[in-house]
C-alpha positions in Angstrom: -15.6 -19.4 19.5 -16.2 -16.5 17.6 -13.7 -14.9 15.1 -13.6 -11.5 13.3 -13.7 -12.0 9.6 -14.1 -8.2 8.7 -15.0 -4.7 9.5 -17.6 -3.0 7.6 -16.5 0.3 5.7 -18.7 2.8 3.8 -21.5 2.2 1.6 -21.0 1.4 -2.1 -23.8 2.3 -4.3 -27.3 2.7 -3.8 -28.6 -0.8 -3.3 -27.1 -1.5 0.2 -23.8 -2.6 -0.8 -20.9 -2.1 1.7 -17.4 -2.2 1.4 -15.4 -4.3 3.9 -11.9 -4.6 5.2 -11.1 -8.5 5.1 -9.7 -10.0 8.2 -9.7 -13.7 6.9 -7.5 -15.7 4.9 -10.4 -17.2 3.6 -13.1 -14.7 2.4 -14.2 -16.8 -0.3 -15.6 -19.4 2.1 -16.5 -17.0 4.9 -19.0 -15.0 2.6 -20.9 -17.2 0.5 -24.4 -16.6 0.1 -26.5 -18.1 3.0 -23.9 -17.7 5.7 -24.9 -15.8 8.6 -22.7 -13.3 10.3 -22.6 -11.8 13.6 -22.5 -8.3 14.0 -20.8 -6.5 16.7 -21.1 -2.9 17.0 -23.9 -2.6 14.6 -27.7 -1.6 14.5 -28.5 -5.4 14.1 -27.2 -8.9 15.7 -27.0 -10.7 12.6 -26.9 -10.6 8.8 -27.3 -13.0 6.0 -24.7 -12.8 3.1 -26.7 -12.1 -0.1 -23.4 -11.5 -2.4 -19.9 -10.9 -2.2 -17.9 -10.0 -5.0 -14.6 -8.1 -5.3 -14.0 -4.3 -6.9 -10.3 -4.7 -7.6 -9.0 -5.1 -4.2 -11.9 -4.2 -2.3 -14.6 -6.8 -1.0 -18.3 -5.8 -1.6 -20.8 -7.3 0.4 -24.5 -7.1 0.2 -27.0 -8.8 2.8 -30.4 -9.9 2.8 -31.6 -7.7 5.7 -29.9 -4.3 3.9 -31.8 -2.9 0.8 -30.6 0.6 0.4 -27.6 2.7 0.9 -29.2 4.4 4.1 -29.4 1.3 5.9 -26.1 0.2 4.6 -24.7 3.5 6.3 -25.9 2.4 9.3 -23.4 -0.6 9.5 -20.2 1.6 8.9 -17.7 0.6 11.5 -19.5 -2.6 12.7 -17.3 -5.6 13.0 -18.3 -9.2 11.4 -17.6 -12.5 13.4 -18.4 -15.8 12.6 -18.9 -18.7 15.0 -16.1 -21.2 14.5 -16.2 -24.9 16.3 -13.4 -26.4 14.6 -10.8 -23.8 14.7 -7.4 -25.6 14.2 -4.6 -25.0 16.7 -3.3 -21.5 17.0 0.1 -20.9 15.0 2.2 -19.1 17.9 3.0 -16.5 15.0 -0.6 -15.8 13.9 -2.9 -13.7 15.9 -6.5 -12.6 15.7 -7.3 -9.1 16.4 -9.7 -10.1 19.1 -6.5 -11.7 20.6 -4.6 -8.6 20.7 -7.2 -6.1 21.7 -6.5 -4.2 25.1 -3.0 -5.9 25.3 -0.5 -3.5 26.9 2.2 -2.4 24.5 5.8 -2.8 26.6 8.7 -1.0 25.3 12.1 -1.4 27.4 10.0 -2.3 30.3 7.7 0.7 30.3 4.1 0.5 29.1 3.7 2.8 26.5 0.3 2.2 25.1 -2.6 -0.2 24.4 -3.6 -2.4 21.3 -6.7 -1.0 19.8 -6.6 -3.0 16.3 -4.6 -4.8 13.8 -5.0 -3.7 10.0 -4.7 -6.3 7.4 -2.4 -5.1 4.3 -1.1 -7.0 1.4 2.7 -6.3 2.5 2.3 -6.8 6.0 -0.2 -6.4 8.7 -0.1 -3.1 11.3 -0.4 -3.5 14.8 -2.6 -0.3 15.7 -2.1 0.8 19.6 -3.0 4.1 21.5 0.1 5.5 23.0 0.2 7.0 26.5 -0.8 10.5 25.2 -3.8 9.3 23.2 -2.0 9.3 19.7 -3.1 6.7 17.2 0.3 4.8 16.2 0.6 2.1 13.4 3.8 -0.6 13.7 4.7 -3.1 11.0 3.6 -6.4 12.7 6.9 -8.1 12.0 9.2 -10.2 14.4 11.9 -7.6 14.2 9.6 -4.8 15.6 7.2 -7.0 17.6 9.4 -9.8 18.9 7.1 -10.8 21.7 3.3 -11.3 22.0 1.9 -12.9 25.3 -1.9 -12.7 25.7 -1.8 -14.5 28.7 0.5 -11.9 30.5 -1.6 -9.3 28.8 1.4 -7.6 27.1 3.2 -7.0 23.5 6.8 -6.2 23.4 7.9 -3.8 20.9 11.2 -2.7 19.4 10.7 0.0 16.8 13.4 1.9 15.1 14.3 4.9 16.5 11.7 7.7 15.8 9.0 5.4 14.5 6.8 6.2 17.3 7.2 10.1 17.3 6.7 10.2 13.4 3.3 11.6 13.0 3.6 13.4 16.6 3.4 17.1 17.1 6.8 16.7 18.9 8.3 15.1 15.5 6.9 18.2 13.6 8.7 20.3 16.6 11.8 18.5 16.2 11.9 18.8 12.4 11.4 22.5 12.3 14.3 22.7 14.7 16.5 20.4 12.6 15.7 22.5 9.6 16.3 25.9 11.6 19.8 24.4 12.4 20.6 23.1 9.1 19.9 27.0 7.7 22.3 28.5 10.3 24.8 26.1 9.7 24.5 26.9 5.7 24.8 30.8 6.4 28.1 30.3 8.6 
């Protein structure tokens, strides 16, 4: 079984280092020098960790096969995975990104989108999905807003607070403008 442990960000410096969005609870174990990492959506199939270090809250990785900024740039956006043979039984409330990708997002029995990613953050993870209009939506991945995840059925049930799904949409901007105009009209009376 393979697990995604990071996504490569932008290059850092001129010696081939890259930033990494960590997607594992054990980065110190996963990125020790000499560990071979599987590259998905990248120019190479595998990379060998040369060094891993923290720059404040950002993990910087260097690989034996990458020696300059130009090579590092070709890795941008690639997913890093590892082979895991002894993965403990899944906790029913814990999910890896690959388990969620492409699941249908359901709200009140209707499909409102498809899961496209998972963003890990210090406060809470964010479930990323594309709605039926192609808009990217970020939803806090907490029980209150995501009460049910059922990979076997291919669905994620969401119960977001009113207005959250349209917060950044063009329709929300139009509604906000209308609200402002209505407030101005009432103030003039």
